matplotlib code that plots the C-alpha trace (Angstrom):
import matplotlib.pyplot as plt

x = [8.9, 9.0, 5.7, 5.8, 3.0, 2.1, -0.1, -3.3, -3.6, -5.5, -8.6, -11.4, -9.4, -9.3, -12.9, -14.2, -12.5, -13.9, -17.4, -17.1, -15.8, -18.7, -21.2, -19.7, -19.8, -23.4, -24.4, -22.7, -24.1, -27.5, -28.9, -27.7, -29.1, -32.4, -32.6, -31.8, -34.5, -37.1, -36.2, -36.6, -40.0, -41.2, -40.2, -41.9, -45.2, -45.2, -44.7, -47.7, -50.5, -53.9, -53.6, -50.4, -50.2, -49.2, -48.7, -49.7, -47.5, -50.2, -49.7, -52.8, -52.4, -54.4, -54.5, -54.7, -58.3, -58.1, -55.4, -55.4, -52.8, -53.0, -55.1, -55.3, -58.2, -57.1, -59.2, -59.0, -61.0, -63.3, -64.0, -62.4, -60.6, -59.2, -55.8, -53.2, -50.5, -47.9, -49.5, -48.1, -45.0, -42.2, -40.0, -42.7, -44.4, -41.0, -40.5, -44.0, -43.3, -39.8, -41.3]
y = [96.6, 93.3, 91.7, 88.9, 86.4, 84.5, 81.5, 82.0, 80.2, 77.0, 77.5, 74.9, 71.7, 71.9, 73.2, 70.3, 67.8, 69.5, 69.3, 65.6, 64.9, 66.9, 64.9, 61.6, 62.7, 63.9, 60.6, 58.4, 60.4, 61.5, 59.7, 56.1, 55.8, 57.3, 54.7, 51.9, 53.0, 53.1, 49.5, 48.4, 50.2, 48.6, 45.2, 45.8, 46.9, 43.9, 41.6, 42.8, 40.2, 39.9, 39.6, 41.5, 44.0, 47.4, 51.0, 53.8, 56.9, 58.8, 56.5, 54.4, 50.8, 48.0, 44.7, 44.3, 43.2, 43.6, 44.4, 45.4, 46.9, 50.5, 50.5, 48.7, 48.3, 48.3, 46.8, 48.8, 48.7, 51.3, 49.7, 49.4, 52.2, 52.4, 53.8, 53.9, 51.3, 54.0, 55.2, 52.2, 53.1, 50.6, 51.5, 51.3, 48.2, 46.4, 47.3, 46.0, 42.6, 42.3, 42.7]
z = [-33.8, -32.0, -31.3, -28.8, -29.0, -25.9, -25.7, -23.9, -20.5, -20.7, -18.6, -18.1, -17.7, -13.9, -13.7, -15.8, -13.6, -10.5, -11.9, -12.7, -9.1, -7.6, -9.7, -8.6, -4.9, -5.3, -6.9, -4.2, -1.2, -2.4, -5.4, -4.8, -1.3, -2.5, -5.3, -2.8, -0.4, -3.2, -4.2, -0.5, -0.3, -3.5, -2.3, 1.1, -0.6, -2.9, 0.1, 2.0, 2.4, 4.1, 7.9, 8.3, 11.1, 9.8, 11.0, 8.6, 8.1, 10.0, 13.1, 12.6, 13.7, 12.0, 10.2, 6.5, 5.5, 1.7, -0.9, -4.5, -6.8, -5.5, -2.3, 1.0, 3.5, 7.1, 9.8, 13.1, 16.4, 15.0, 11.6, 8.2, 6.5, 2.9, 2.2, -0.7, -0.4, -0.2, 3.1, 5.0, 6.9, 6.0, 9.0, 11.7, 10.3, 10.2, 13.9, 14.7, 13.1, 14.7, 18.3]

ax = plt.figure().add_subplot(projection="3d")
ax.plot(x, y, z, "-o")
ax.set_aspect("equal")
plt.show()
């Protein structure tokens, strides 16, 4: 009786490389831009000061009357309204100041 032993095929080497490549692609196209946007928003919120014209994410236009660490008071034609700092739209407010 002749028994022939064959080596088992090596599986997993190509699959592991594929998973690493997919992770790198996901990081470059999804995670990195999101982190960059968060840094830009944080810098924008920290640069806000009293008297700046802003547009809220809801579309409300106004001028900053008061600021503290977490909230902001906006002065509008109808009175003063209190919002969270994160409710200020970075994109629309930048367009407003560039006009």
